[in-house]
C-alpha positions in Angstrom: 31.7 27.1 110.5 35.3 27.1 111.6 36.0 24.4 114.2 39.1 22.8 112.6 37.2 21.0 109.6 38.5 22.0 106.2 36.4 20.6 103.2 37.5 20.3 99.7 35.2 18.9 97.1 36.5 15.6 95.7 34.0 14.8 93.1 30.8 16.2 91.9 28.0 14.1 90.3 24.9 15.9 89.4 23.6 12.7 87.7 23.9 10.5 90.7 22.5 13.1 93.0 25.4 12.8 95.5 28.6 14.5 95.9 31.7 13.3 97.7 33.8 15.4 100.0 37.1 14.8 101.7 37.2 16.6 105.0 40.4 17.1 106.9 40.2 17.4 110.6 43.1 18.6 112.9 46.4 16.7 112.3 45.5 15.4 109.0 42.7 12.9 109.6 40.7 12.7 106.4 37.1 11.5 106.3 35.1 11.1 103.2 31.5 11.9 103.4 28.7 11.6 100.9 26.2 14.4 100.8 22.9 14.4 98.9 22.3 17.3 96.4 19.2 19.1 95.4 19.1 20.4 91.8 17.4 23.8 91.7 16.9 26.3 89.0 17.0 30.0 88.9 14.9 32.0 86.5 15.7 35.7 85.8 14.9 38.3 83.5 11.2 37.6 83.2 9.7 41.2 83.0 6.2 40.5 82.2 5.7 37.7 84.8 8.1 38.6 87.5 6.7 35.9 89.7 8.7 33.4 87.6 12.1 34.9 88.6 13.9 33.3 91.6 14.6 29.9 92.8 12.7 26.7 91.6 12.9 23.4 93.6 13.3 20.1 91.7 10.1 18.0 91.9 9.1 14.6 90.6 9.6 13.5 87.0 6.8 14.6 84.6 6.4 12.9 81.2 9.8 11.1 81.9 11.7 14.5 82.6 12.5 16.6 85.6 10.1 19.1 86.7 10.3 22.1 89.2 8.0 24.2 91.4 8.6 27.8 92.2 10.0 28.0 95.7 7.3 29.4 97.9 4.6 28.8 95.4 3.7 25.2 94.8 0.9 26.3 92.3 3.6 27.3 89.6 5.4 24.5 87.8 8.0 24.3 85.0 7.8 21.1 83.1 8.1 19.5 79.7 4.8 18.8 78.1 4.0 15.7 76.0 4.6 17.8 72.8 8.3 18.0 73.8 8.2 21.8 74.8 9.0 23.3 78.2 6.3 25.4 79.8 5.8 27.4 83.0 2.2 27.5 84.1 0.0 26.7 86.9 0.5 23.3 88.3 -3.1 22.4 87.4 -2.6 23.4 83.7 0.7 21.5 83.5 -0.8 18.4 85.1 -3.7 18.5 82.7 -1.4 19.0 79.6 -2.6 22.5 78.8 -0.2 24.9 77.3 1.4 27.7 79.1 -0.1 30.5 81.0 3.1 32.2 81.7 6.1 31.1 79.6 7.1 28.5 77.1 10.2 27.8 74.9 10.3 29.7 71.6 11.3 26.9 69.2 10.0 23.4 69.0 13.3 21.6 69.6 12.7 18.8 72.2 15.3 19.9 74.7 16.0 17.4 77.7 16.4 20.2 80.2 15.1 23.8 80.4 18.5 25.3 80.9 19.3 24.3 77.3 16.3 26.4 75.8 17.7 29.2 73.8 14.8 31.6 74.0 11.5 31.9 76.0 8.1 33.5 75.0 6.1 35.2 77.8 2.7 36.5 77.5 2.5 40.4 77.7 -1.2 40.7 78.4 -2.1 40.9 74.8 0.4 38.7 72.9 3.2 36.2 73.3 6.7 37.7 72.8 10.2 36.5 73.0 12.0 38.0 76.0 15.6 37.7 75.3 16.5 38.6 78.9 15.1 35.3 80.4 17.6 32.9 81.7 17.1 29.6 83.2 20.2 28.1 85.1 20.8 25.1 87.1 22.2 25.5 90.6 23.2 22.7 92.9 22.7 23.2 96.6 23.8 20.8 99.4 21.2 19.2 101.6 22.5 19.4 105.1 21.2 17.5 108.2 22.0 18.7 111.8 
């Protein structure tokens, strides 16, 4: 909106879950506000399970690590299982500790975040195959209250 407010990011802290903004109003009055952030993920390039593509909303920690649900489909979850691997599967399978129905990380490195995974395997209907086009990226969005 353009009603005289001009915002400039002052500091961004994903770890704290808040960001700080200095807003200038009119004749130079500056107000600092603190805005909560929501960490979301985007998944792209999944050709055999296109339902994985799109936005994922941060959910509660699972096994001591963040987890996400597919926006618009709470029954699909991305989480790190107890074996240290990231999996995208049904929420029921993830919570039961069962391995992936849709996608899992290609190597056995215990990454702290799915954005760090180098390659993902997806099931083609007959076999698990690496799909090099799959990308998992973190996106920070602002939560606004009106």
